[in-house]
Structure formats: C-alpha cells, structure tokens
N, C-alpha and C positions, 0 to 999 in steps of 0.2 A: 642943572640940579634936577629939574623935572624928569629928565631921561634916566638919570641914575636912580631915582626913587622908583619909577615905573620898572625898570630892569630889576631892582632888587625885589619888589613885591611880587611880580610875575615869575621871576626866577625861583624865589622861594617856594612858591605855590608848586611849580615844575619840580623842584628839587624833593619836596615832600612826598609828590606822586611818585617819582622815581625811585625814591628809598622804599615807599610801600611795595611798589612792584617788584623790587629787587630782593627785598628781605621778608616778604610774606607769600602767602599763597593766594593772595587776591589777583584776579585778572584785571586786564585794562577796563573792562565793563563794571566791574565792582568798584574800582577806583574812581571811574568817572561818575558813577552813580552817588557814591560816597561824597564826592566834592560838590555835585548839585545839591545835595541834601545839606551840606555844610554851608554852601552860600546861601540857601534859604533859611538856616537857622540864623546865621549871622545878621541876615536882613531883617529878621523877626525881631531881634533885640537891638536894631538900629546900628550895629557894629559895621555892616557893610557900606553904609552911606559914609561913615567915617573914613573907611578905606577908600572909597572913590573920591572923597573930597581931597585926601592927602597923596594919593598915588595914581590918580586918574586912569590913564589907559593901562597901567600895571595891574590894577585891580578890575578893569573892564573887560580884559581880554580873555582870561582863563574861564574854564568851565563853571567855576564857582559863580561867575556872573550871570549865567543862565538861571541857577537857582535863585539868585537875588531878584532877576527879572520876573520869574514865575511868582514868587511870593509878593513882590512889590505891586504888580499888577492885580493880584487877588485881594490884597488888603485894601488897595485903593477902591476897586469896584465894591467891596464889601461895605465901605463907608457910605456909599451912594445908594446901593441897590440891595442891601442887607445880605442874607445868607445865600442867596442866588448869585450874588455879585462875585462870591468866592469862585464858583464853577465858571461864571462867565468871563471874569476878568483875569483868570490863570494866564490865558494865552494872548492877552492884549498886546503885551510889551514884546512878546517873543514871536508873534504870528509871521513876521516878514522872514526872519531867520529860519523858522521851521518849514515854511513854503519854499524858500529859496533850497534848502537842503533836500527836500522832496523833489522838486523840479530838477536839480542838478544830478541827483542820483537816478532820476528817470533816463534823462539824456545819456548819462554815462551807460546805463543798462542797454539803451538802444544801439549806440555806437560801438561799444566794447564787448567781446565775448570772452567768457573764461577759458583757460587753458586746458582744463580738464573736463 
C-alpha cells in the first residue's frame, strides 16, 4: 500500500507539471520554479509535513520537496538565531544536494564536450 500511495502522490505532481507544460506557454524552468515555491508555501502552512507523513517517498522525491527543505531549514534556524537564521538556515537541509549537483555538473563539463 505504501508503494501505491507514493506512486499516486509523485505521479500526480508529475501529471500536473506535464499538463502545465503541454497546455500553457510555461517553460520547464518556469514550472520547476513554480513547484519549488509551491512546496515552500505548503510547508509554511504545515501541509507538506502531512504529505510526507502519508505519502513518504512520493512526497519526498519531486521538486516540491526542495522548496519544503528550503523553508523548513529557514524556519528552524529562525527559531534559534532570529532574523539572521532565515538567511543562514535556508540551505542547511539542502547543502548536500546542491553541492553534489555542482560537483557532478563540473565533472560532466570536464569529460564531455558540446556537439556544436
């Protein structure tokens, strides 16, 4: 049952993104940014934690989870460090993913050349 719920949640998010891409003039970058902001907004109101409790990996995998992690870290750091915690805590939970993305992009750029 857990696998089915995860598939339904993640698949629904992907379906919404594909429908937006096919039926609007939004680009993939616009939709990605929109979903990051949506994940942040849902976490601000406590809804994303409920999604994670019920759908586990289905809610943790899509790009909306990145927005959730950004806001979650900022709010947690703001409780302890005040207003500066918002700036300092924003990337606490996402630092490993961002670092890995930069590192792998650099490695790919070193070993692969563009065709044109």
